[in-house]
N, C-alpha and C positions, 0 to 999 in steps of 0.2 A: 708747270701747270699743263695738264693734258688738254687735248683738243675738245674732249667731251665737256670738261668743266668750262672751258672758254665758251663753248656753244651754249651751255646752261646759263652762264652769266649774261650772254648777249640776248638770249630768249627772255630771261627775267627782266632785263632792261627794256626790251621791246614791250613786254607786258606792262611794265610801269608807265611807259610813255603812252601806250594805248589807253590805260586807265585815266591818266591825266587829261588826255584829249577828250575822252568820254565825259569826265567830270566838267571840263570847261564848256563843252558843247551844251550839256544840260543845264549848266549855270546860266548860260545865255537864254535858253528856253524858259527857265524858271523866272528870270527877271522879266521876260516878255509876257508870259502867260500866268504866272503865279499859281501854277497847278501843283498840288501837293505831291503828285506822283514824281515830278521832276526833282523835288527836294529829297525824296526817298532814294531816287537813283543816284543823286549826288552823294548822299551819305553812304550808300552802298559802295560806290566806286572809291570814295575817299578811304574807307576802311581797307579795301583791297589794295589801294595804292600803298598804304603803310605796310601791309603784308608783303607786297612785292619788293618794296625797298629793303625790308628786313631779309627777304629771300636772297637778294643780290649779295648782301653782306655774308649771309650764312653760306652761300655757294662758294664765295671767295675763301672763306675760312675752311670749309670742308676740302677745297681743292688742294690744300697743302698736305693732307694726310690720307685722303680717301681716293680710291681709284674709280675706274669705269664701272665697276659693279654697283656703285652707288649713283654715279653721274647719269648713267643711261636711264634708269627708272625715273629719276628726278626730271630729266629732260622730257620724258613722255608726259609727266604730270604738268610741266610748264606749258607744253604744246596744247594739252587739253584745256588749260586755263585760258590761253589765247583764243582757242576756238570758242570757248564760252563767252568771252568778251565780245568777239565778233558777232556771235549769235544774239547777244543782248543788245548790241548796238543796232543790228538789223531789225530786231523785233521792235525796238523802241522807235525806229524811224518810220514805221508803218502807220 
């Protein structure tokens, strides 16, 4: 497995962890305030958590027969996903 694929998998796992933390955080807020917005954020992050878990598996599968020409663009996409999660978290904290 190439270093690019290992990096992709690590980034995807980090994204999955960040989404789980985000969902857990807003679950606490939802229980406390019962605001409908928090329930929507929990649903949104849960869907993307499933997508991230599938992404980890697909990256592992792809790493066996695809090279850096595929791994590098996927890494950029994963990094953009993490940036979006961080922006969502910061926006919701205001």
